[in-house]
Backbone bond lengths (Angstrom), bond angles and torsions (degrees), N, CA, C in turn:
res aa  C-N    CA-C-N  psi(-1)  N-CA   C-N-CA  omega(-1)  CA-C   N-CA-C  phi
1 X - - - 1.432 - - 1.488 111.29 -
2 X 1.336 117.02 -6.29 1.463 120.52 179.23 1.541 110.65 -59.08
3 X 1.239 118.95 -35.19 1.490 123.73 179.51 1.515 111.59 -58.69
4 X 1.365 116.97 -45.19 1.440 120.64 177.76 1.465 109.98 -63.30
5 X 1.315 117.70 -45.53 1.478 119.85 -177.82 1.524 111.56 -62.02
6 X 1.313 115.65 -41.55 1.468 117.93 -179.59 1.537 112.92 -64.49
7 X 1.367 115.77 -40.41 1.488 118.40 176.49 1.505 110.90 -62.66
8 X 1.320 118.50 -44.14 1.486 121.24 -178.84 1.547 111.41 -67.05
9 X 1.250 116.34 -43.83 1.485 120.81 178.26 1.561 110.21 -62.41
10 X 1.304 116.19 -45.03 1.474 119.93 178.58 1.549 109.93 -61.69
11 X 1.288 117.30 -41.00 1.464 122.85 176.40 1.538 112.59 -60.49
12 X 1.343 113.32 -46.54 1.462 118.55 -176.92 1.576 109.54 -72.35
13 X 1.306 119.43 -35.99 1.492 121.04 175.56 1.501 111.27 -58.80
14 X 1.264 121.17 -29.17 1.418 124.78 -179.70 1.547 108.77 -91.60
15 X 1.270 116.37 24.58 1.477 124.14 177.07 1.552 112.39 52.28
16 X 1.329 114.02 37.24 1.443 123.36 -179.53 1.565 113.25 43.54
17 X 1.416 112.02 37.86 1.431 117.48 -179.51 1.508 112.24 -76.15
18 X 1.311 116.73 -20.25 1.510 119.47 -177.53 1.539 109.96 -76.65
19 X 1.267 112.10 158.61 1.462 117.70 -179.60 1.551 108.57 -65.90
20 X 1.336 113.67 138.12 1.445 116.09 -179.58 1.532 115.78 -66.05
21 X 1.370 114.41 -18.35 1.383 121.14 174.71 1.514 113.07 -63.06
22 X 1.331 114.39 -37.76 1.489 121.36 177.06 1.519 110.27 -63.88
23 X 1.310 115.19 -44.86 1.505 117.64 178.77 1.516 110.60 -64.35
24 X 1.323 115.70 -42.62 1.466 116.69 177.08 1.489 113.19 -60.29
25 X 1.357 117.92 -41.21 1.459 122.04 179.29 1.492 111.06 -63.10
26 X 1.344 118.78 -43.18 1.435 121.58 178.21 1.530 110.99 -60.67
27 X 1.361 117.75 -50.10 1.446 122.42 -179.69 1.583 111.34 -62.53
28 X 1.327 114.45 -38.18 1.450 117.78 179.86 1.512 111.08 -65.43
29 X 1.332 114.73 -44.11 1.549 120.46 177.41 1.518 111.46 -58.84
30 X 1.298 113.67 -44.25 1.463 118.97 -178.89 1.542 110.61 -63.97
31 X 1.331 116.11 -46.24 1.460 122.10 179.54 1.490 111.69 -61.42
32 X 1.340 118.29 -43.04 1.447 121.49 -177.63 1.568 108.56 -67.51
33 X 1.321 116.17 -39.07 1.493 116.69 177.11 1.527 110.92 -64.24
34 X 1.276 115.02 -40.59 1.523 118.60 178.98 1.549 109.31 -61.80
35 X 1.335 117.03 -45.73 1.434 119.59 -173.51 1.494 112.66 -74.53
36 X 1.296 118.60 -25.20 1.472 122.95 -178.61 1.534 111.37 -89.90
37 X 1.308 117.24 0.20 1.442 120.93 176.51 1.523 115.84 82.23
38 X 1.328 118.36 10.03 1.471 121.16 177.80 1.500 113.42 -76.55
39 X 1.352 117.53 -8.41 1.423 121.98 -179.17 1.524 106.22 -140.69
40 X 1.291 115.69 140.15 1.477 117.52 -179.44 1.547 105.46 -144.28
41 X 1.331 118.16 131.88 1.422 123.89 178.75 1.520 109.24 -63.71
42 X 1.324 116.11 -29.01 1.492 121.73 -175.52 1.522 112.67 -95.02
43 X 1.256 119.22 -4.46 1.465 118.15 -179.13 1.479 112.72 -78.14
44 X 1.285 114.24 151.27 1.523 120.35 179.47 1.478 108.45 -91.95
45 X 1.301 114.88 154.62 1.528 117.24 175.03 1.512 109.05 -72.23
46 X 1.355 117.29 153.67 1.449 120.56 -177.81 1.533 108.78 -59.25
47 X 1.318 114.39 145.80 1.465 121.20 179.17 1.511 108.80 -82.78
48 X 1.295 116.91 142.05 1.470 122.72 176.56 1.514 108.79 -80.59
49 X 1.335 121.51 138.43 1.470 120.93 177.13 1.533 114.03 -68.38
């Protein structure tokens, strides 16, 4: 959930000057990735050869 927090904090730090559609798009993309299994809080980073 750190990704959601970072997006919201970044948006608030810019005094919410950005279009809310952009914020919604970022949060939607993050949520879809989470639900489709492309991101996992328990997954390990890829190992370097």
